[in-house]
C-alpha angles and dihedrals in degrees: 000000000000129000090254089064087070094052121102119204113250112247119193119215132169090206103058137019108274089227088065092058089051093048095048093047101205135135092218097087095167092057091052092048092051093047090049091052090049088058093050108029116068094192094050093048091049092051094045092053097046093097105010148348131316134199124233128197119190148080118277117241089222139005127204138161125233136176124224134172089265094053145279120314140188108229114214118189120208129170088255096051148297120300122205116209120192106240089227088068092058116081124189093270094052091044088061093050104036095091099044112030135073107264133208108209131178111207139182130194117249109185103306097340135082113230124191118235093182137007134182137164117244092229118098103166125045115245092240093054092045091049092055090049092052093050092051093047093044092051091050088053092048091247117147117240091239089061093062096078090046091053090044091059091051103260129129116240130208095260094045098052093107093047090058099031092241123169095192117129120253089238092060093043092051090049091053092045092054091050094048093046091049089055093042092053090062089065091060136080126215115202088343094307123121116234115231128200136177119221124192108185136141123260120282096036094121104264095133093041089052091054094046092051090052089057088069103023097047100023096243 
């Protein structure tokens, strides 16, 4: 494999964050947009479940567990409503991911409650395994390890100019790479300690975009 095999085309949409379309990795953009709206729009979810099921994509704002006469349930809160998930549907692996990962949930309306009929995390490969893969592929493409985060945030690097047909100067690409890596380092811990950095840059240099992307890429 080559590093380009890990790249996902950027798709702009006024309806959902573009980072969500990258994270979900699907060609069916309309289905993702509708599922995202179901997670955030109470009226749309109510209408879509009047006569059948609806799909939701998102991360719950909170997760709790309750017991009723009918059984034990995970309670997932979304902006559009509260979803009840039968605890028997949640194995140990899903229990570890249910609070932090993007979820694909199929729900149906039962009286005045939304009940999940299926649920799965939208993560197939662990981050550690994927990281090892990326390092191996980058090294085979003669790409330095420090360039991987830069590529991951959607920027061309000096050694990938030809791959992406970029005419940017190496000087500008190195400047961008330093800025992105500085920001990326603040998401890491070394020996349990958070790394801090101070950035003094002008507006429109990507600070907000960086934070929004981390919401989906790093599960902030």
